DRENLO-127864 format. One line per 5 residues: their letters; for each residue x, y, z of N, C-alpha, C, O. Coordinates in Angstrom, 2 decimals. Example, Ala and Ser with C-alpha at 12.3 -4.5 7.8 and 13.67 -1.06 7.14 Angstrom:
BEGIN
as) 13.19:-5.69:7.80:12.30:-4.50:7.80:13.20:-3.30:7.80:14.24:-3.32:8.46; 12.85:-2.25:7.08:13.67:-1.06:7.14:12.90:0.03:7.87:13.41:1.14:8.04 .
! end
This chain:
BEGIN
xxxxx) 12.25:18.97:12.96:11.39:18.62:11.84:9.95:18.47:12.34:9.71:17.86:13.38; 9.03:19.01:11.60:7.61:18.92:11.93:6.88:18.11:10.87:7.28:18.09:9.70; 5.83:17.45:11.28:5.03:16.65:10.36:3.61:17.16:10.33:3.02:17.48:11.37; 3.06:17.23:9.13:1.62:17.39:8.94:1.12:15.98:8.73:1.72:15.21:7.97; 0.04:15.63:9.40:-0.43:14.26:9.31:-1.94:14.20:9.12:-2.67:15.11:9.52 .
xxxxx) -2.37:13.11:8.51:-3.80:12.83:8.39:-4.03:11.47:9.02:-3.37:10.48:8.67; -4.97:11.43:9.94:-5.36:10.18:10.58:-6.72:9.78:10.03:-7.52:10.62:9.61; -6.97:8.48:10.03:-8.31:7.99:9.71:-8.76:7.09:10.85:-8.01:6.25:11.34; -10.00:7.29:11.25:-10.59:6.47:12.30:-10.95:5.11:11.74:-11.64:5.02:10.72; -10.50:4.06:12.39:-10.89:2.71:11.99:-12.34:2.44:12.36:-13.00:1.57:11.79 .
xxxxx) -12.85:3.20:13.34:-14.21:3.01:13.83:-15.25:3.64:12.90:-16.20:2.97:12.50; -15.07:4.92:12.55:-16.09:5.60:11.77:-15.60:6.13:10.42:-16.35:6.80:9.71; -14.34:5.84:10.06:-13.73:6.21:8.77:-13.56:7.72:8.56:-13.26:8.14:7.45; -13.74:8.53:9.60:-13.53:9.97:9.50:-12.03:10.28:9.48:-11.20:9.44:9.84; -11.71:11.50:9.06:-10.33:11.95:8.98:-10.06:13.04:10.01:-10.97:13.78:10.41 .
xxxxx) -8.81:13.12:10.44:-8.35:14.19:11.32:-7.02:14.69:10.76:-6.16:13.88:10.41; -6.85:16.00:10.67:-5.63:16.60:10.13:-4.97:17.42:11.23:-5.64:18.19:11.93; -3.67:17.26:11.39:-2.94:18.00:12.40:-1.47:18.15:12.05:-1.04:17.72:10.99; -0.72:18.76:12.96:0.73:18.84:12.80:1.38:18.64:14.17:0.79:18.93:15.21; 2.62:18.15:14.15:3.32:17.84:15.39:4.82:17.72:15.14:5.25:17.63:13.99 .
xxxxx) 5.59:17.71:16.19:7.02:17.44:16.07:7.33:16.00:16.51:8.45:15.53:16.32; 6.36:15.30:17.09:6.55:13.92:17.56:5.31:13.10:17.22:4.38:12.99:18.03; 5.29:12.52:16.03:4.10:11.82:15.55:3.75:10.60:16.39:2.57:10.34:16.64; 4.73:9.85:16.84:4.44:8.66:17.65:3.71:9.04:18.94:2.72:8.42:19.31; 4.20:10.06:19.61:3.57:10.52:20.84:2.17:11.07:20.56:1.23:10.80:21.31 .
xxxxx) 2.05:11.84:19.49:0.75:12.44:19.16:-0.28:11.36:18.83:-1.43:11.46:19.27; 0.10:10.34:18.08:-0.82:9.25:17.76:-1.22:8.51:19.03:-2.38:8.13:19.19; -0.27:8.31:19.92:-0.57:7.68:21.21:-1.62:8.48:21.97:-2.55:7.91:22.53; -1.48:9.80:21.98:-2.44:10.66:22.67:-3.82:10.60:22.01:-4.84:10.59:22.70; -3.85:10.56:20.68:-5.14:10.45:19.98:-5.82:9.12:20.33:-7.04:9.08:20.50 .
xxxxx) -5.06:8.06:20.43:-5.63:6.73:20.65:-5.86:6.38:22.12:-6.34:5.28:22.42; -5.52:7.28:23.02:-5.72:7.04:24.45:-6.62:8.09:25.09:-6.46:8.42:26.26; -7.56:8.59:24.31:-8.58:9.53:24.79:-8.01:10.80:25.41:-8.64:11.40:26.27; -6.83:11.22:24.98:-6.22:12.43:25.53:-6.46:13.65:24.63:-6.01:14.75:24.94; -7.17:13.44:23.53:-7.52:14.53:22.62:-9.02:14.51:22.44:-9.58:13.58:21.86 .
xxxxx) -9.68:15.55:22.92:-11.14:15.60:22.92:-11.74:15.40:21.52:-12.72:14.68:21.37; -11.16:16.05:20.52:-11.75:16.02:19.18:-11.65:14.66:18.49:-12.36:14.42:17.51; -10.80:13.77:18.98:-10.66:12.46:18.33:-11.11:11.31:19.23:-10.98:10.14:18.86; -11.61:11.64:20.38:-11.99:10.63:21.38:-12.99:9.60:20.84:-12.88:8.42:21.14; -13.96:10.06:20.06:-15.01:9.16:19.58:-14.63:8.31:18.38:-15.42:7.47:17.95 .
xxxxx) -13.45:8.51:17.83:-13.05:7.75:16.64:-12.01:6.68:16.89:-11.55:6.05:15.93; -11.63:6.46:18.11:-10.58:5.50:18.44:-10.95:4.11:17.94:-12.09:3.69:18.13; -10.05:3.41:17.31:-8.63:3.69:17.07:-8.39:4.48:15.78:-9.17:4.39:14.83; -7.30:5.25:15.78:-6.87:6.05:14.65:-5.61:5.47:14.05:-4.79:4.88:14.76; -5.45:5.63:12.73:-4.22:5.22:12.07:-3.74:6.34:11.17:-4.54:7.08:10.61 .
xxxxx) -2.43:6.45:11.03:-1.82:7.47:10.16:-1.98:6.99:8.72:-1.57:5.88:8.37; -2.58:7.85:7.87:-2.75:7.49:6.46:-1.94:8.39:5.54:-1.84:8.12:4.34; -1.36:9.49:6.08:-0.60:10.41:5.24:0.27:11.31:6.11:-0.15:11.72:7.19; 1.48:11.61:5.64:2.35:12.56:6.34:3.15:13.39:5.33:3.39:12.95:4.21; 3.54:14.58:5.75:4.46:15.44:5.02:5.40:16.06:6.04:4.98:16.37:7.15 .
xxxxx) 6.67:16.24:5.68:7.67:16.83:6.57:7.91:18.29:6.24:7.93:18.68:5.07; 8.10:19.11:7.29:8.40:20.53:7.15:9.47:20.94:8.15:9.47:20.44:9.27; 10.37:21.84:7.76:11.46:22.22:8.67:11.02:23.12:9.82:11.69:23.14:10.86; 9.92:23.86:9.66:9.50:24.76:10.73:8.04:24.51:11.10:7.25:23.99:10.32; 7.72:24.90:12.32:6.34:24.76:12.80:5.38:25.63:11.99:4.27:25.21:11.69 .
xxxxx) 5.81:26.83:11.64:4.92:27.73:10.90:4.59:27.18:9.51:3.46:27.33:9.04; 5.55:26.55:8.85:5.27:25.94:7.54:4.30:24.76:7.68:3.39:24.60:6.87; 4.51:23.96:8.70:3.61:22.83:8.94:2.20:23.31:9.26:1.22:22.75:8.78; 2.10:24.36:10.06:0.81:24.92:10.43:0.06:25.45:9.20:-1.14:25.22:9.04; 0.79:26.17:8.33:0.19:26.68:7.09:-0.32:25.54:6.22:-1.42:25.62:5.67 .
xxxxx) 0.49:24.48:6.10:0.09:23.34:5.25:-1.11:22.62:5.86:-2.00:22.19:5.13; -1.14:22.48:7.18:-2.29:21.86:7.85:-3.58:22.59:7.46:-4.57:21.95:7.11; -3.57:23.90:7.52:-4.77:24.66:7.20:-5.09:24.63:5.71:-6.26:24.71:5.32; -4.07:24.53:4.87:-4.31:24.38:3.44:-5.05:23.07:3.17:-6.03:23.04:2.43; -4.59:21.99:3.78:-5.24:20.69:3.60:-6.65:20.74:4.17:-7.58:20.21:3.56 .
xxxxx) -6.83:21.36:5.33:-8.17:21.46:5.92:-9.12:22.24:5.02:-10.33:21.99:5.04; -8.60:23.18:4.25:-9.47:23.98:3.38:-10.08:23.16:2.26:-11.12:23.54:1.72; -9.45:22.05:1.89:-10.05:21.20:0.86:-10.38:19.81:1.36:-10.43:18.85:0.58; -10.59:19.69:2.64:-10.96:18.41:3.24:-12.25:17.88:2.62:-13.22:18.62:2.46; -12.25:16.62:2.29:-13.38:15.90:1.72:-13.65:16.28:0.26:-14.56:15.71:-0.35 .
xxxxx) -12.90:17.22:-0.30:-13.09:17.58:-1.70:-12.18:16.78:-2.60:-11.49:15.85:-2.16; -12.17:17.14:-3.86:-11.38:16.42:-4.86:-9.90:16.48:-4.54:-9.20:15.47:-4.64; -9.38:17.66:-4.15:-7.95:17.78:-3.83:-7.57:16.90:-2.64:-6.49:16.31:-2.63; -8.45:16.82:-1.65:-8.19:15.97:-0.49:-8.11:14.51:-0.91:-7.21:13.79:-0.47; -9.03:14.08:-1.73:-9.04:12.69:-2.19:-7.82:12.39:-3.05:-7.27:11.29:-2.97 .
xxxxx) -7.40:13.35:-3.88:-6.18:13.16:-4.69:-4.96:13.05:-3.79:-4.09:12.22:-4.02; -4.90:13.88:-2.76:-3.78:13.86:-1.82:-3.62:12.48:-1.20:-2.50:11.98:-1.04; -4.73:11.87:-0.83:-4.70:10.55:-0.20:-4.61:9.40:-1.21:-4.54:8.24:-0.82; -4.61:9.74:-2.48:-4.52:8.71:-3.52:-5.84:7.98:-3.76:-5.85:6.88:-4.29; -6.94:8.61:-3.36:-8.24:7.99:-3.53:-8.81:8.24:-4.94:-9.73:7.55:-5.37 .
xxx) -8.24:9.23:-5.63:-8.64:9.54:-7.01:-7.42:9.52:-7.89:-6.33:9.90:-7.45; -7.59:9.11:-9.10:-6.50:9.18:-10.07:-6.55:10.55:-10.73:-7.62:11.14:-10.84; -5.39:11.05:-11.17:-5.32:12.38:-11.80:-6.12:12.48:-13.05:-6.16:13.53:-13.68 .
! end
């Protein structure tokens, strides 16, 4: 099982979108300066997840979410806007 996840930085409130097969390990790596792109936002917290049976489906969904990052669909996904 693969997860698409959205993290939010507690430091600067930015978001990071990714996919993984081991969310606990991946979050640990994000919060321990082992991921260059998230190093400046530590600490990170998981604010959203979706499950997918294959890596390719998770990868496709990750890029779909990234395509509307910070837009209305992104805010609806996170529950920041009402329908």
